[in-house]
C-alpha positions as CSV (number, residue, x, y, z in Angstrom):
1,M,106.5,130.7,78.7
2,I,105.3,127.6,80.4
3,Q,103.4,125.3,78.6
4,P,99.4,125.1,79.4
5,W,99.3,121.1,80.4
6,F,101.7,121.9,83.4
7,N,99.5,124.7,85.2
8,E,96.8,122.4,84.8
9,A,98.4,118.9,85.9
10,K,98.0,119.6,89.8
11,L,100.0,116.3,90.5
12,G,103.3,114.8,89.6
13,I,104.9,111.8,90.8
14,F,109.0,112.3,91.5
15,V,111.1,109.1,91.8
16,H,114.7,109.0,93.3
17,L,116.1,106.0,92.1
18,G,119.8,105.6,92.1
19,I,122.8,103.4,93.8
20,Y,122.1,105.2,97.4
21,S,119.3,102.8,97.7
22,V,121.2,100.1,97.9
23,N,122.7,100.7,101.5
24,G,119.1,103.0,101.9
25,I,121.6,106.2,102.7
26,P,121.2,109.5,101.7
27,E,121.5,110.2,97.8
28,S,125.0,111.7,97.0
29,W,124.9,114.1,100.8
30,S,126.3,110.7,102.3
31,F,129.6,111.4,101.1
32,F,129.5,115.4,100.6
33,N,128.7,115.4,104.4
34,G,131.6,112.5,105.6
35,E,129.0,110.4,106.6
36,I,130.7,107.4,104.4
37,S,133.6,107.6,102.4
38,Y,133.6,108.6,98.6
39,D,134.8,104.9,98.0
40,D,132.6,103.1,100.2
41,Y,129.4,104.9,98.6
42,M,130.7,104.2,94.9
43,A,131.3,101.1,96.4
44,Q,127.1,100.3,96.1
45,C,127.4,100.3,92.5
46,A,127.9,96.5,92.6
47,G,124.5,95.8,94.9
48,F,122.3,97.4,91.9
49,T,120.2,95.5,90.3
50,A,117.2,97.0,88.9
51,S,116.0,93.3,88.8
52,N,112.5,94.4,89.3
53,Y,112.0,97.7,87.6
54,D,109.1,97.3,85.6
55,P,108.4,101.3,84.4
56,V,105.1,99.8,83.0
57,E,103.7,99.2,86.1
58,W,105.3,102.3,87.8
59,A,103.2,104.2,84.9
60,K,99.9,102.9,85.5
61,L,100.3,103.3,89.3
62,F,100.8,107.0,88.7
63,K,98.0,107.2,86.4
64,E,95.9,105.6,89.3
65,A,97.4,107.7,91.7
66,G,96.1,110.7,89.4
67,A,99.4,112.0,88.0
68,R,99.6,114.2,84.8
69,Y,103.4,113.7,84.8
70,A,106.2,112.2,86.6
71,V,110.2,113.0,87.2
72,L,112.8,110.3,87.4
73,T,116.6,111.1,88.4
74,T,118.8,110.7,85.3
75,K,121.6,111.7,87.5
76,H,122.1,112.7,91.2
77,H,124.9,115.1,92.3
78,D,127.2,111.7,92.8
79,G,127.5,111.6,89.0
80,V,126.0,108.4,88.4
81,A,124.0,108.1,85.1
82,L,120.6,106.2,84.8
83,W,121.4,106.2,81.0
84,D,124.5,105.0,78.7
85,T,125.7,108.5,78.8
86,A,128.7,108.4,76.0
87,V,130.6,110.9,77.7
88,S,131.5,109.0,80.7
89,D,132.1,105.7,82.4
90,L,130.0,106.6,85.2
91,S,126.6,105.1,84.6
92,V,124.5,102.0,85.4
93,V,124.9,101.1,82.0
94,K,128.7,100.0,82.8
95,K,129.2,100.6,86.7
96,T,126.6,98.1,88.0
97,P,124.9,94.7,87.4
98,A,121.6,96.5,85.9
99,G,123.6,96.8,82.7
100,R,121.0,98.8,81.0
101,D,119.8,102.3,79.9
102,L,116.6,103.1,82.2
103,I,115.5,106.0,81.5
104,A,114.4,104.5,77.8
105,P,111.7,102.0,79.2
106,Y,110.6,104.6,81.4
107,A,109.7,107.3,79.0
108,D,108.0,104.9,77.0
109,A,106.0,103.6,80.0
110,M,104.7,106.9,81.0
111,R,104.0,108.5,77.3
112,G,101.8,105.2,77.0
113,E,99.6,106.1,79.9
114,G,99.5,109.7,78.7
115,I,102.0,110.9,81.6
116,K,104.1,113.8,80.8
117,V,107.8,112.8,80.9
118,G,110.0,114.4,83.0
119,L,114.1,114.6,83.8
120,Y,115.9,115.2,87.1
121,F,119.1,116.2,86.4
122,S,122.3,117.8,88.6
123,H,124.1,120.5,86.9
124,L,127.1,119.9,89.5
125,D,129.0,116.5,89.3
126,W,130.7,115.8,92.5
127,S,132.6,112.9,90.9
128,H,133.9,114.9,87.8
129,P,137.2,115.7,88.2
130,D,136.8,119.0,86.3
131,Y,133.7,120.7,88.5
132,P,134.8,121.5,91.5
133,T,137.8,123.4,90.8
134,V,136.9,126.2,93.6
135,L,136.3,124.3,96.5
136,H,134.4,126.1,99.8
137,P,135.9,128.2,101.9
138,P,137.9,125.8,105.1
139,P,136.5,124.3,106.7
140,Y,135.8,122.8,103.0
141,T,134.7,119.1,102.2
142,P,137.8,116.9,102.7
143,A,135.6,114.3,100.2
144,L,135.6,117.0,97.5
145,K,139.2,117.5,98.1
146,D,140.5,113.8,98.1
147,R,138.3,113.7,94.7
148,N,139.9,116.2,93.2
149,P,143.7,117.1,93.2
150,F,143.0,120.2,90.9
151,A,140.7,121.7,93.1
152,D,142.4,124.8,94.8
153,P,141.5,125.5,98.3
154,M,142.4,129.2,98.2
155,G,139.5,129.5,95.8
156,E,141.9,130.1,92.4
157,E,139.4,129.0,89.8
158,S,140.7,127.3,86.7
159,P,138.5,128.5,84.0
160,E,140.5,126.0,81.3
161,R,138.7,122.8,83.6
162,W,135.5,124.6,83.9
163,A,134.9,124.9,80.4
164,N,136.0,121.2,80.1
165,F,133.2,120.6,82.7
166,I,130.8,123.0,80.8
167,K,131.1,120.9,77.3
168,F,130.8,117.3,79.7
169,H,127.5,119.2,81.0
170,R,125.9,120.1,78.0
171,A,126.7,117.2,76.1
172,Q,125.1,115.3,78.7
173,L,121.9,117.3,78.2
174,K,122.0,117.0,74.6
175,E,122.0,113.2,75.1
176,L,119.1,113.2,77.4
177,C,117.2,115.7,75.1
178,E,117.9,114.0,71.9
179,R,117.2,110.1,72.9
180,F,114.3,110.7,75.5
181,H,112.7,114.0,74.0
182,P,111.4,115.5,77.9
183,D,108.5,117.4,78.2
184,L,110.2,118.7,81.6
185,F,113.6,119.0,83.3
186,W,113.7,119.2,86.5
187,F,117.2,120.7,87.4
188,D,119.1,120.8,90.5
189,G,122.4,121.5,92.4
190,N,122.7,124.7,90.4
191,W,124.3,126.6,93.7
192,G,127.9,127.8,94.0
193,R,128.4,129.4,90.4
194,S,126.3,132.6,88.5
195,A,124.2,132.3,86.0
196,E,127.2,133.5,84.0
197,Q,129.4,130.7,84.4
198,W,126.9,128.2,83.9
199,G,125.9,130.6,80.7
200,M,122.2,129.7,81.8
201,A,120.8,132.4,79.0
202,E,122.5,130.2,76.4
203,L,121.4,127.1,78.0
204,R,117.9,127.9,78.0
205,E,118.3,128.3,74.5
206,Q,120.1,125.3,73.6
207,L,117.5,123.2,75.5
208,H,114.5,124.5,73.5
209,Q,116.4,123.7,70.1
210,W,116.7,120.1,71.3
211,S,113.8,119.7,73.1
212,P,111.2,122.4,71.8
213,G,108.6,123.3,74.2
214,V,110.3,121.9,77.4
215,V,109.5,123.1,80.5
216,L,112.3,124.0,82.7
217,N,112.2,124.6,86.4
218,A,113.5,127.3,88.5
219,R,117.1,126.3,89.3
220,M,118.4,127.7,86.2
221,N,119.7,131.0,88.1
222,G,116.7,133.0,87.0
223,Y,116.0,131.4,83.5
224,G,113.4,128.9,84.7
225,D,109.8,128.6,83.9
226,Y,108.3,128.2,87.2
227,Q,109.3,127.8,91.3
228,T,110.0,125.0,93.1
229,P,109.7,125.2,97.2
230,E,109.8,121.8,98.6
231,Q,109.3,119.7,102.0
232,G,107.8,123.2,103.5
233,I,104.6,124.0,102.3
234,P,104.1,127.7,100.9
235,I,101.9,130.0,103.7
236,I,101.0,132.3,100.6
237,S,101.1,131.4,97.0
238,P,104.5,132.1,95.2
239,E,104.6,134.5,91.9
240,G,104.0,132.5,88.7
241,P,103.8,129.0,88.2
242,W,104.8,126.9,90.7
243,E,105.2,123.9,92.3
244,F,105.6,121.9,95.5
245,S,107.8,118.8,96.2
246,M,107.1,116.6,99.0
247,T,108.4,113.3,100.0
248,V,105.7,110.6,101.0
249,N,107.9,109.9,104.0
250,D,111.0,111.9,105.2
251,S,113.0,110.9,102.6
252,W,114.0,111.4,98.6
253,G,115.3,108.4,97.8
254,Y,114.8,104.9,99.4
255,Q,116.4,105.0,103.2
256,V,115.9,101.8,105.1
257,Q,115.4,103.2,108.4
258,D,112.7,105.7,107.4
259,N,109.1,104.3,107.9
260,N,107.9,107.7,108.9
261,H,105.2,108.0,106.2
262,K,102.5,110.3,105.8
263,S,98.8,108.9,105.9
264,V,96.7,109.3,103.2
265,T,94.6,112.0,104.8
266,Q,98.0,114.1,105.2
267,I,98.7,114.1,101.4
268,V,95.3,114.4,100.7
269,Q,94.8,117.7,102.6
270,I,98.2,119.3,101.7
271,F,97.3,118.6,97.9
272,C,94.1,120.4,98.8
273,D,96.1,123.2,100.0
274,V,98.6,123.4,96.9
275,I,96.2,123.3,94.1
276,G,94.2,126.1,96.2
277,M,96.6,128.4,96.0
278,G,97.1,127.5,92.4
279,G,100.0,125.5,92.5
280,T,100.9,122.1,91.8
281,L,102.2,119.0,94.0
282,L,105.0,117.0,92.8
283,L,105.1,113.8,95.4
284,D,108.6,111.8,96.0
285,I,109.1,108.1,96.6
286,G,112.0,106.5,96.6
287,P,112.0,102.8,94.8
288,L,114.2,100.0,96.5
289,A,117.6,98.9,94.6
290,D,115.7,96.5,92.4
291,G,113.1,99.1,91.3
292,T,110.4,98.2,93.6
293,I,108.0,100.5,95.3
294,T,107.5,99.2,98.4
295,S,104.1,98.8,99.9
296,P,103.5,101.8,102.0
297,Q,104.4,104.5,99.2
298,A,102.2,102.3,96.6
299,E,99.6,102.7,99.1
300,R,100.0,106.3,99.9
301,L,99.8,107.1,96.0
302,R,96.6,104.6,95.2
303,G,95.0,106.3,98.0
304,L,95.7,109.8,96.8
305,G,94.5,108.6,93.8
306,A,91.1,107.3,94.6
307,W,90.1,110.8,96.6
308,I,91.1,112.7,93.4
309,R,88.5,110.0,91.5
310,K,85.9,110.6,93.9
311,H,86.8,114.8,93.3
312,E,87.9,115.0,90.2
313,E,85.6,118.0,89.2
314,A,87.0,119.7,92.3
315,V,90.7,119.3,90.7
316,Y,90.7,119.0,86.8
317,P,90.6,121.9,85.5
318,T,90.3,124.4,88.4
319,I,92.4,127.3,88.9
320,A,93.2,128.8,92.3
321,G,90.1,129.6,94.5
322,L,89.3,132.3,97.2
323,S,92.2,134.2,98.7
324,F,92.3,133.9,102.6
325,G,89.9,135.4,105.0
326,H,86.8,134.2,103.0
327,F,86.3,130.2,103.6
328,Y,88.8,128.3,106.5
329,G,90.6,125.7,104.1
330,P,91.2,125.9,100.7
331,T,89.5,126.4,97.3
332,T,89.5,125.9,93.5
333,L,87.4,127.6,91.1
334,S,86.0,125.8,87.6
335,K,88.0,127.4,85.0
336,D,84.5,129.1,83.9
337,K,84.2,131.0,87.5
338,K,80.9,129.9,87.8
339,T,81.2,126.9,90.6
340,L,83.5,127.1,93.5
341,Y,84.7,124.2,95.4
342,L,85.3,124.2,99.1
343,Y,87.5,121.7,100.9
344,L,86.8,121.0,104.4
345,Y,89.2,119.0,106.3
346,D,87.4,119.0,110.1
347,I,83.8,117.9,111.1
348,P,81.6,120.9,111.2
349,R,79.3,121.8,114.2
350,K,76.6,121.9,111.6
351,E,77.3,124.9,109.3
352,I,80.3,126.1,107.1
353,M,80.5,130.0,106.1
354,V,81.7,131.8,103.1
355,K,82.2,135.7,104.0
356,G,81.9,138.1,100.4
357,L,79.4,136.3,98.0
358,Y,78.1,138.7,96.0
359,N,76.8,135.7,93.9
360,V,73.2,133.8,94.8
361,V,74.0,130.5,95.2
362,K,72.0,128.7,92.9
363,K,73.0,124.9,94.2
364,A,74.9,123.8,96.9
365,R,76.6,120.1,96.8
366,V,78.8,116.9,98.0
367,V,80.7,116.8,95.2
368,G,81.1,113.1,94.4
369,T,77.7,111.9,95.6
370,D,74.3,113.5,95.0
371,Y,73.4,115.1,98.3
372,E,72.2,118.7,97.9
373,L,72.5,121.1,100.8
374,Q,70.5,123.9,102.6
375,H,72.2,127.3,102.5
376,H,71.3,130.6,103.6
377,V,72.8,134.0,103.9
378,M,72.6,136.3,107.3
379,G,73.4,139.9,107.2
380,G,75.0,142.0,104.9
381,A,74.1,145.3,103.2
382,S,72.6,144.8,100.0
383,W,71.7,148.9,99.5
384,V,75.5,149.6,100.1
385,N,76.6,146.4,97.9
386,I,77.8,144.6,101.0
387,P,77.3,140.9,101.0
388,G,76.5,139.0,104.3
389,I,77.9,135.6,105.2
390,T,76.5,132.2,103.2
391,Y,76.0,129.7,105.4
392,I,75.9,126.1,103.8
393,E,74.3,122.9,106.6
394,V,76.8,119.5,106.3
395,P,75.7,116.9,107.9
396,E,78.3,114.4,109.2
397,N,76.9,111.4,107.7
398,V,77.9,113.1,104.1
399,L,81.3,114.0,105.2
400,D,84.5,112.3,103.2
401,E,86.8,110.3,105.6
402,S,90.1,112.5,104.1
403,V,88.9,116.1,102.6
404,T,85.1,116.7,101.9
405,V,84.1,118.8,99.2
406,I,81.7,121.4,98.8
407,A,80.5,123.0,95.3
408,L,78.9,125.9,95.2
409,E,77.2,126.6,91.6
410,F,76.3,130.4,90.2
411,E,74.3,131.7,87.7
412,E,77.2,133.9,86.5
413,E,81.2,134.2,87.3
414,L,82.1,134.5,91.0
415,K,82.2,137.8,92.3
416,I,83.7,138.5,95.6
417,Y,84.2,141.4,98.1
418,H,87.5,141.6,99.9
419,G,87.6,144.8,101.6
420,P,87.8,146.6,105.0
421,G,83.9,147.1,105.4
422,Q,82.3,150.6,106.2
423,S,80.0,152.3,108.0
424,I,76.5,152.5,106.9
425,E,74.9,156.2,106.8
426,K,71.2,155.0,105.1
427,N,69.2,152.3,106.2
């Protein structure tokens, strides 16, 4: 069972920090896809200093953004660990000028601000000689063939080498659990092998033994706790708990050419879409190789946080609101189900409308202000239990610059008509 804090978190900050930020190139995939040689990719280790890495300041910024949890890349597909792993020499501690563990201070800083600690970890490891004992069918990736002379391009598995890799995989995860006690694991790189090959059922049990109560994302081949759609926002809500991962610009890690940052308003609107469907937003940033969060990305986090603080009652703690068709925009509902929050993106002509409300609106108001709104009901047939349309007058002078939130308060729990309509045989 997933921990209650996750469903109530609403916002997390994802951080892709690694040697790939030295040249500002795609993390791991740049050598996998042949954009750069493996050796040239790893040569970035020499430039990874983390000289301005200040997780205490990160934590303050994330709290200002309204985040309740954070996720940091402990090891991407390239295999470079950000902690002093005892089972490999490939870490920023041993191979880069940073020369130190970056995970412990991150975990301490987040907890110091009341932020839950998430760790990203790639199941696969493209630097470990025992991982790709089976390559993709031709045309297979030349970078992996060159790195792994034991890999068989014909697809013959080596059970012994795979067992060695699984031993290494478990050892690193046990280190992360016992040293840093994560609240959440954000796994990646589970493709290419079955749940049985990975031993996912056993792994789930081990992780809960090593870090009791840890939340696991879906990239466990059926043994995770929540779904993880990314970049393309869902149109309908995924089943069960879920989180939408999205970059502030177009890249997960820092890429030198990527200045295509989403505006604060765009991020706020996407955030509203996500929480309106009962999900959580995991918003990604990519710091520089010295650990600096760039100004454009920090500004977006602060802008989102300012909007959340103004409208906090409509965010924490709420649940998913109305299904599609009742209101032309996202909605959330207070946990006691007596206040409905309407998220308004555009300038209304004069009124907005909500369809299917059985409840009498006790009060309509603009969240974050003292402004009360006029409202009335038109149409319907109460004698056969068909509600009319509730209209709310929203003057332009009360609108928020990003998203306006209207609260409708009821005496009783929300009750909604959601049907195809009917003919009326008695008037």
